[in-house]
N, C-alpha and C positions, 0 to 999 in steps of 0.2 A: 618531325610529324607535328602538325597543328591539329590538336584534338579539343573539341568542346566538351566540357564536363558539366554534368547536371548540377553539381553542387560542390562544396568544399568537404563534404563528408568523405572520410578516408575509405569507407566500405563502398559507397556509391561511386567513388572515383575508380577503385579497382574494378568494380562491376562494369563500368563504362568501357574498360579495356578488355577484360577477360570473362565477363559475366554471361555472355550468351552461350547457349548449349553447344553450338558447333565448335567454338574455340576450346571449350573444356573437353569435348569429345576428341578433338584432334590431339590435344595434349595427352589425354588418356591413351589414345591409340599409340602415340610415340612412346610414352613412358612405360606402359604395361605390355604392349604387344610389338614394340620395336618397328612400327610402320614408319616408312621414310619416303615413299613416293606418292605422287598425286593419285595414281592408279590404286595404290593400297588404301589410301584414305577414302577414295570414292567407292570402294567395295565394302565399306563398313556397313553393318546391318541396319544402322539408323537411316541410311539412304539420303545423305546430304546432296542437295542440288549442286551441280557443277559450278554455277555462278557464285553460290554461297561459299563453297569450298575454296575457290580461287580468292575471293575477297578475304576470308578468314586467314588463309595462309599468308597473304600479303600483309594484313594487319599484324599477325603474330611475328612476322619478320621485321616490320617497321618498329615494333616495340621491343625487339631484340630478345624475344622468348625462343625463337627458332632462327636458324640460319639456312640459307639455300645455297647449294653448290652443285657442281657436276663431279661425277667420279672420273678418275683418270681413264678407266677403261670404257666409259660410256658418256660421250659428250652430248648426247641427245636428251637424256632424261635428267631432270632436276631431282636432287634428293634434299630432304629437309631433316634437320637434326636439332634437337633441343640444345640451347645454350646453357651455360651454368645457371643463368637467371631463370631459364625455363625449368631446369631440373629442380630448382628451389621450390617449385610449386608441388612437389611430391607430397608434403604433409597435408596440403589442402585437398589434393586428390584422394589421399588415403582416408582423411576425415569424412569425405563424402561417401566413400565405400562403407566405412564403418557405420555412419549414420543411416545410410540407405538399407544396409543389412538389418539394422535394428528396427527401423520404423517404416520402411517402404515395402518390405516383403509382405506385409498384410494386404497390400493393394495389388502387388504383382508377385505371387508366389513362385513364378517361373524364373525369377532373377537368378543369375549365376550364383553358385555357393561362395561363401566366404568363411575361411577358417577363423572363428572367433577366439581361438586359443592363442593366436599369434600376438606377440608383444608388439604394440604399435611402434615403438621407437625402432625396434629391430626390423619391422616390416618396412618402415620408411627408409632406413639405412640400406637394407638389402635392395630395394627398388632403385634407389639412387645409384648404388654401386653397380648393379646389373646394367642400368642404362648407360652409365659412364663408360663401362667396359665395352659395351656395344658400339658406342659412338667412337671411342678411341680405336677400336678394331677397324671401323669403316674408314677413319681418317688416316690410318697408318699406311 
């Protein structure tokens, strides 16, 4: 993949790849809600346009955060799964959850609840383990 980056800044470069809201919401949906099909992503509450969804899935596949395949029993529908590289984004997603719960709730009190008593490290490990088990079960 030939990608133009805005600068040599390490943060700006990462944001050039995964910093748009749709990419992060797709990763969230996969990691936290085990969504795996185009139809499941399209039905998310945020209402991503189909052309944006297609382009983000393609980008995430190109940068190897997700893989696309067909199931043995269903050759018509593509499924998307996080790669190990994609699963490594769990700490970032969980930090956004924690930060948003602390500081964004004042602006949007209807946000989903978050258990503040959970140990962050354990929350990350449990989320990664749960997704890895889900992926392994699909691939078995």
